[in-house]
C-alpha positions in Angstrom: -43.7 72.7 -21.3 -41.0 74.2 -19.2 -39.3 70.9 -18.8 -39.2 70.3 -22.5 -37.7 73.8 -22.9 -35.2 73.1 -20.2 -33.9 69.9 -21.7 -33.6 71.5 -25.2 -31.8 74.4 -23.7 -29.4 72.3 -21.7 -28.6 70.0 -24.7 -27.8 73.1 -26.8 -24.4 74.7 -26.9 -25.0 77.1 -24.0 -24.6 75.1 -20.7 -25.7 76.8 -17.5 -22.6 77.6 -15.4 -23.4 74.9 -12.8 -23.5 72.2 -15.5 -20.4 73.5 -17.2 -18.3 73.0 -14.0 -19.8 69.5 -13.5 -18.9 68.4 -17.1 -15.3 69.6 -16.7 -14.6 67.4 -13.6 -15.0 63.9 -15.0 -13.4 61.7 -12.4 -10.1 60.1 -13.5 -10.7 56.9 -11.5 -13.1 55.2 -14.0 -11.5 51.9 -14.9 -11.6 51.9 -18.7 -9.3 48.8 -18.9 -12.4 46.7 -18.0 -15.7 46.5 -20.0 -18.4 49.0 -19.0 -20.9 46.4 -17.9 -20.6 43.7 -15.2 -19.0 40.7 -16.9 -20.2 38.3 -14.2 -23.7 38.3 -15.8 -24.8 37.1 -19.2 -26.7 40.4 -19.8 -23.5 42.5 -19.0 -21.4 40.4 -21.3 -24.1 40.6 -24.1 -24.2 44.4 -23.8 -20.4 44.5 -24.0 -20.2 42.3 -27.1 -23.1 44.1 -28.9 -20.9 47.2 -28.5 -17.7 45.4 -29.6 -19.2 43.8 -32.7 -21.2 46.8 -33.8 -20.8 46.9 -37.6 -21.2 50.7 -37.7 -17.6 50.9 -36.3 -16.2 50.0 -39.7 -17.5 53.2 -41.1 -15.5 55.4 -38.7 -12.9 57.7 -40.4 -9.2 57.7 -39.5 -9.8 61.1 -37.9 -12.5 59.7 -35.6 -10.3 56.8 -34.6 -7.3 59.1 -33.9 -9.6 61.3 -31.8 -10.7 58.3 -29.7 -7.1 57.2 -29.4 -6.1 60.7 -28.1 -9.0 60.8 -25.5 -8.1 57.3 -24.2 -4.3 58.0 -24.2 -4.8 61.3 -22.3 -7.3 59.8 -19.9 -4.8 57.0 -18.9 -2.3 59.8 -18.2 -4.9 61.5 -16.0 -5.7 64.2 -18.5 -9.4 64.8 -19.1 -10.4 66.8 -22.2 -12.6 69.7 -21.0 -16.4 69.0 -21.2 -15.8 65.2 -21.7 -18.8 63.2 -20.4 -18.7 59.7 -19.0 -20.7 58.4 -22.0 -18.3 60.0 -24.4 -15.4 58.5 -22.6 -16.9 54.9 -22.8 -17.8 55.6 -26.5 -14.1 56.5 -27.1 -12.9 53.4 -25.3 -15.1 51.1 -27.4 -14.1 52.9 -30.7 -10.5 52.7 -29.6 -10.8 49.0 -28.7 -12.5 48.2 -32.0 -9.6 49.4 -34.1 -6.4 49.1 -32.0 -4.8 45.8 -30.8 -5.0 45.6 -27.0 -1.4 44.2 -26.6 0.6 45.8 -29.4 -1.4 49.0 -29.7 -1.2 48.8 -33.5 -4.1 49.6 -35.8 -5.7 46.4 -36.9 -6.4 45.3 -40.5 -10.0 46.4 -41.3 -11.4 43.0 -42.1 -9.8 41.4 -39.1 -11.6 43.7 -36.6 -14.6 42.4 -34.5 -16.8 45.1 -36.1 -16.2 43.6 -39.6 -17.3 40.1 -38.4 -21.0 40.5 -39.2 -20.7 42.1 -42.7 -17.9 39.7 -43.8 -19.4 36.6 -42.3 -22.9 37.3 -43.8 -21.4 37.8 -47.3 -19.2 34.7 -47.1 -21.8 32.5 -45.4 -24.6 33.6 -47.7 -22.5 32.7 -50.7 -21.4 29.4 -49.2 -25.0 28.5 -48.7 -26.2 29.7 -52.2 -23.4 28.0 -54.2 -23.2 24.7 -52.4 -24.0 22.3 -55.3 -20.9 22.2 -57.5 -17.4 21.1 -56.4 -15.6 24.2 -57.7 -18.0 26.5 -55.8 -17.7 24.5 -52.6 -13.9 24.6 -52.8 -13.8 28.3 -53.6 -16.2 29.5 -50.8 -14.8 27.2 -48.1 -11.3 28.5 -49.0 -12.5 32.1 -48.9 -14.1 31.4 -45.5 -10.9 29.9 -44.1 -8.7 32.7 -45.5 -11.0 35.2 -43.7 -10.7 33.1 -40.5 -7.0 33.1 -40.7 -6.9 36.9 -41.1 -9.2 37.3 -38.1 -7.2 34.8 -35.9 -4.0 36.6 -36.9 -5.4 40.0 -36.2 -6.8 39.1 -32.8 -3.9 36.8 -31.7 -2.9 37.5 -28.1 0.3 39.6 -27.9 2.2 37.7 -25.2 2.0 34.4 -27.1 2.8 35.4 -30.7 2.0 32.9 -33.4 4.7 32.1 -35.8 3.9 32.5 -39.5 4.7 28.8 -39.9 2.0 27.8 -37.4 -0.5 30.2 -39.0 0.2 28.6 -42.4 -0.3 25.0 -41.0 -3.5 25.9 -39.3 -4.8 27.7 -42.5 -4.0 24.8 -44.8 -5.3 22.2 -42.4 -8.6 24.0 -41.7 -9.2 24.7 -45.4 -8.5 21.0 -46.3 -10.8 19.9 -43.4 -13.6 22.1 -44.5 -13.4 21.2 -48.2 -13.1 17.4 -47.5 -16.1 17.6 -45.1 -18.2 19.6 -47.5 -17.4 17.4 -50.5 -17.8 14.2 -48.6 -21.2 15.2 -47.2 -22.3 16.6 -50.6 -21.7 13.2 -52.1 -23.8 11.6 -49.4 -26.6 14.1 -49.5 -27.2 13.5 -53.2 -29.1 10.4 -52.0 -31.0 12.2 -49.2 -33.6 15.0 -49.3 -32.5 18.3 -50.9 -33.2 20.1 -47.6 -30.5 18.1 -45.8 -28.1 19.1 -48.6 -28.5 22.8 -47.6 -27.0 22.0 -44.2 -23.7 20.7 -45.6 -22.0 24.1 -45.5 -22.8 24.3 -41.8 -21.3 20.9 -41.1 -18.2 22.0 -43.1 -17.8 25.2 -41.1 -18.3 23.3 -37.8 -15.6 20.8 -38.8 -13.2 23.5 -39.8 -13.6 25.3 -36.5 -12.8 22.1 -34.6 -9.5 21.9 -36.7 -8.7 25.6 -37.0 -9.0 26.9 -33.5 -7.0 24.1 -31.7 -4.3 24.4 -34.4 -4.1 28.2 -34.1 -3.7 27.8 -30.4 -1.6 24.6 -30.4 1.1 26.4 -28.4 -1.3 26.8 -25.5 -2.3 23.1 -25.7 1.4 22.2 -25.5 2.7 24.6 -22.9 -0.5 25.6 -21.1 -2.0 29.0 -20.4 -1.4 31.2 -17.3 -3.8 30.5 -14.4 -4.3 32.9 -11.6 -6.2 33.1 -8.3 -9.1 35.5 -8.0 -6.8 38.4 -7.3 -4.8 37.9 -10.5 -1.8 36.4 -8.8 -0.2 34.0 -11.4 -0.1 30.5 -10.1 1.5 28.7 -13.1 0.6 27.4 -16.6 -2.0 24.7 -17.2 -2.7 22.6 -20.3 -6.1 21.4 -18.8 -7.2 25.0 -18.5 -6.1 25.6 -22.1 -8.2 22.6 -23.2 -11.3 24.0 -21.4 -10.7 27.5 -22.8 -10.3 26.2 -26.4 -13.4 23.9 -26.1 -15.5 26.8 -25.0 -14.3 28.9 -27.9 -15.0 26.2 -30.4 -18.5 25.7 -29.0 -19.4 29.4 -29.1 -17.9 29.8 -32.6 -20.0 26.9 -33.9 -23.2 28.2 -32.2 -22.4 31.6 -33.6 -22.6 30.2 -37.1 -25.6 28.1 -36.3 -28.6 30.5 -36.5 -27.3 32.0 -39.8 -26.8 28.6 -41.3 -29.7 26.7 -39.8 -32.7 29.2 -40.2 -32.2 30.5 -43.8 -32.2 27.0 -45.4 -35.8 26.4 -44.3 -36.9 29.8 -45.6 -35.0 29.4 -48.9 -36.3 26.0 -49.5 -39.9 27.3 -49.5 -39.0 30.5 -51.2 -37.4 28.7 -54.2 -40.7 27.0 -54.9 -42.4 30.4 -55.3 -42.8 32.2 -58.6 -40.7 35.2 -57.5 -37.4 33.3 -57.3 -38.1 31.4 -60.4 -38.5 34.7 -62.2 -35.5 36.4 -60.6 -33.0 33.6 -59.8 -30.2 36.1 -59.3 -32.0 37.3 -56.2 -31.1 34.0 -54.5 -27.7 35.1 -53.2 -28.7 38.6 -52.0 -31.7 37.2 -50.1 -29.6 34.5 -48.5 -26.9 37.1 -47.5 -29.6 39.3 -46.0 -31.2 36.5 -44.0 -27.8 35.4 -42.7 -27.0 39.0 -41.8 -30.1 39.4 -39.7 -29.3 36.2 -37.8 -25.6 37.1 -37.3 -26.2 40.6 -35.9 -27.7 38.9 -32.9 -25.9 35.5 -32.8 -22.4 37.0 -32.9 -22.5 39.0 -29.7 -24.8 36.6 -27.8 -22.5 33.6 -28.5 -19.4 35.6 -27.5 -21.3 36.2 -24.2 -22.1 32.6 -23.5 -19.0 32.0 -21.4 -17.3 34.6 -19.2 -14.1 36.0 -20.8 -12.4 35.1 -17.5 -13.1 31.4 -17.2 -12.5 29.3 -14.1 -12.1 25.7 -13.0 -11.8 23.9 -9.7 -8.2 23.1 -8.6 -9.0 19.4 -8.6 -9.3 19.4 -12.4 -5.8 20.7 -13.0 -2.7 18.5 -13.7 -1.5 16.7 -10.5 1.9 18.4 -10.5 0.4 21.9 -10.8 -2.2 21.0 -8.0 0.6 20.1 -5.6 2.6 23.3 -6.6 -0.4 25.5 -5.9 -1.4 23.7 -2.7 2.1 24.3 -1.4 2.4 27.9 -2.4 -1.2 29.1 -2.1 -2.9 26.7 0.4 -6.3 28.5 0.5 -7.0 28.5 -3.3 -9.9 26.4 -4.5 -10.6 27.8 -8.0 -8.2 29.1 -10.6 -9.0 31.7 -13.3 -7.7 32.2 -16.9 -8.5 34.2 -20.0 -10.4 32.0 -22.5 -9.7 34.0 -25.6 -12.3 34.5 -28.4 
């Protein structure tokens, strides 16, 4: 009984003196530039991305965002607000990261934030999969989806390699065209195959669009390369081979991210549509689809982001010959190079 009393008492407003002094002295040496969990393991990356994609972060008020901004800003200056705990500091870091751009520090457009991914994607994907039979519906929802993709890509672009509006426009138009052509082409084919196959057309269209959209959005990296470093972050040069690997990994994880939400519901919906319930309430089709997709995405989004480490690496022998020579001359001991893969 005493223990229960003690925890209640200590969690209340009145802290015993010993605890009060402990709380006031949060060390200023915690590295909040890095994620809280070890990014070398899949579990650590998964915990990190579950926190980053947490849809509840959209509901935070401006006041709460500004407070987190203040805590983090002060902490980087070595100022610790009195009574701040380590948990509160990490919470503030993730709230801050969810809403402010890491390179520019600007507040990001709401629907472009990582925390908006699940609600936005489940709505758009659910509708793409409900209204997939008529041409106007296909064109409309694939276009909405690519517009959303363009906003996300623009919001999360990396700051040291700014994308021109021109490049954004090209990528946007090409991805939309690619998605619509794929969807309509496959729709025409699937008219002759089983109706179940037809339900997977939107997924194929999304996969095709990702293969077009991401490389186009990042064409600058494919042309000029991305910075590669040794394990101690010393910059060794730019590599286009590294850029190809980074972009391939992102395309794979984006397609896999969409997969559960677009592959599981069709089977369920196919059997549900034969039941009396949906025949009686056909308008329930879209909400059920959106709900099913949502359940899948809450897990698929962070787990697929966690598939590959954010800091990707490759053996020196897989780099361009000229860069290999340059590195062997300047840093003879280096065997692997590291680079940021983007998201």
